[in-house]
N, C-alpha and C positions, 0 to 999 in steps of 0.2 A: 022505462019501456023496458018490457021484454017478449025474447019470442018462445016458440015452443017448446026452446032444448030448453029456455033457460038464461041464456046470450043476453043480454042488455041491446038495447039497438046503439048506445055507445062506441057496444065492444066492439060491434058485427061493425059498423064504419068506420073506427081504429086499424083494426083488422084487416079490412079490404084496402086500408090506404096504404097500409106496411106490402099489402102484397101488389100495389101498383106501386111503390119504390122500387120492389126486388124487379118487378119485370123491367120497368123502368133501367136501372141500374142497368143488372146486365144484357140491354136492349143495346149497351155501347159497346165497344171493340173491346176485344179480350185478345193480348199478344206477350208471349213468351220474350222475356228481354236479359234475367240472367240465369247463368249458374253457377255453383259455386262448391268445389268441393273442400276447400281448406277455409275454417271464418277470418284468415287474416284476408281472404279476399272481400268481405265484403264491406260494402260499401252504408253507408248512412242514408236511411230509408226517409223520403217526403211526406209518403205518404202511410197509411193505418196496412194493418198487415193481417193478416189474419192465416194459420197456419193449416195445415192437413197432416195428420200423421193416423198412422195404422199399419196393420202386419201386410207383410205382401201378401199378392193376392186379396187383399178387403176390397178394391175398388174403386182407390183412391182417382186414380187419371180417369176413369169414367167417373166417376161422384162430377168431377171441375169440369169434364168435358160435357156433362150435362146441367151443369150450372150454367155454364155462358153459351151453350149452343154450339158448341161447335166437337166433331166428331174427333179431330187429329190434334187438339190444342197439347193436351197433355198425352204423353205415353207412357206404358210401363213396358220396363227395364225386359230384355227379355232373360234378365238373369236374376231374379228375383229375390233383394237378400241383399244382393253386392254393391249395388251403386251409391257410395257416398255420398252425392250430390244435392245440393238444396235446390230447387229450380224457382223463378219467380218470373209470376206473371201480373200483369200489370192489366187492369181494370178499368178501362173506358177511366183513367186518371181520375181515379175515387179510391180506388183500393189495390192493393197487394197481397192477390195468394203466392202463400209459401209451401211447393210440395216437398214433406220432406221423406226422408230416402224410406220405402219399411221394412218394417223390424221382425225380428219373432221367427227367419227364417232357418229351419231345421239344420240347411246343409251350411250354413253360413259358420266362418270358423269362430270361436270363442272371442279370436281377440277382434273380429271384423265386428262383432257385437257390443263388444266392449269399448270398441274406439265411437259404436252407433250413439252408445249410452252419453259418452263425454263429449260427444260435438253436439248434439240435441237438448243440454243439460246447461254448455255451456250459452249455444245458441237461445236457449229459451230464455235465462236467465241474463241475459244482458244486451237483450232488446227492446228500450223502450217503446218503439211503435207498433208492437204486437199487442193488438190485443184479445186475441182469443186461440185457442187452439181447437179445428175442430177434428176429434179421437173418434175415428170411424172402428166400427166390429159389426162383423158379422154377423150379421142376426141370426144365420142358420145353424150356429154350433157350438161349442161351447167354448165361453173364456181360458184363455190359455194364461199361464205365467208371466211369459210375457206383455198379457194385455193387462195385467197387472203391475206388474215394474214402471212401466210407460205411467200409470195416473200415481204413484206415489212419487214419481221424480218429478211430476208436473202439479205436485203437490207441494215437494221441496221447494224448488224455481217458483212459486206461487205465481201461477201463471196460469187464467180461469180455463176450464175445459168444458169444453160439449157435448155430449157422446151424441156421431150419427150412428144408427144403424143400417145397413147395408144390407142388398138382396133381400129384403123382404116381403115378396111378390111370391112369395114362395111357400108365407107363413096362412094356418089354416087363423081362422080366430082363437082359438083353446092356445097354440102357439102364439101366435100375437101374444095374447093376458098374460101367460105365462114369461115371457121374454121383457115385455114391455115392465110389469111388479119385481123383473128379476135385476132389472135396471136403474132401477125406481131405487129400490133397498141397496145396491153398490153406490153411484152415486151419495144416500147419505152418511156416505162415510169416507169420504173423501174433500178437505176444506176448498180444495182448488174445483171444485165441480159446481157447472153451471147448471141448476134445479129442472130445465127444460130437455126433454130429446125431443131426438127428430127421426121416423123413420124414413128411408126412404125406398126407392128402387130405380137406380139408374134406368135400368132394360124400360119399366113401365113407367118412368115418367114419375113414380109414387113421389110423395115430398119436395120435389122439387121447387115449388111454388112457395111453399112453408119457411126454404130452410134459405132462398133469397129470400124476402121477408126476414129472414131473421138478419140477414148480414145487410141488411138497409138500417136496419132497425137500429147497428150494431153500431156503425159511423155516422 
């Protein structure tokens, strides 16, 4: 049986189940438990992990806070692009969020940028519990060269990444359609890209429950 929008009753029920699973997952306690600046400080993970990557000021901290329902769980650095630290958050003893340092900060030195890429590639390639990278892109601006570089890095590391567009509340319907088509064309060129895109706004709570559902389904 199909509804007026062409979606089957079974699909609607399945989507509702995932939405509820996402709500239940993120109703659990979320807490910061570990931060490392060097990979030799890492300990083996006993839980599945999802990493969050994106340019400095893309809204990673805001998205993590929106997903977990905690305003101050993740905090943005006072020096964007300079903090070379992986931060780990335990989500109800079911899942671990890995907040990766922001990339592409224009004022960061070339040595800092190279160190970031080396550290991230080593982490991505050598972390067997890492299920997916959520790659955050600002919907309001054009993609930068550093965005393309991280996608190529993820392809080389053979780590699945899902694009999450942030700050979408300011887009018109025309801009939204254009951006959606642009990103669909982009991910078709990357072997490691997950085919579904999420459009979000942490400020307006847009797309948050759907992204929670994606994460619940993933684990």
